[in-house]
C-alpha positions, 0 to 999 in steps of 0.5 A: 765393797765401798768402791763399787760403782754403778754402770751409769752415773746419775746426775741429780739437780738440787735447788740449793747446790746444783747438780751432782753426779753419783757414781755409786751407793756410797756417793748415793748415801752421802747425797741421801744424808747431806742434800736430800730435801726431805728424809721422808718417803718410802723410796727414800727409806728404801734407797738408803736401805738398798745402798747400804745392803749393796755395800755389804754385798746382800744386793747389787749396785744396780738395784741400789741405783734403781732405788736411788733413782726412784727416791730422786723421782719421789723427791721431784728432783731433776735426774738424768 
């Protein structure tokens, strides 16, 4: 299920690297691992877990999207 995509992509603004468009749980996991300002926080951990679960088919991709948005808000990143 690595090719699964969200219904609506998420545009996330990062201070050092500019905006990125995240289209699904695989992109989200890469973003969380490589670009995230802090690997702490409840929503960060839940987003990682839920994105992995979505790739395994244990959660929906839209559940993963919601957790990723919550993690971005927790990290005070610009999301639209």
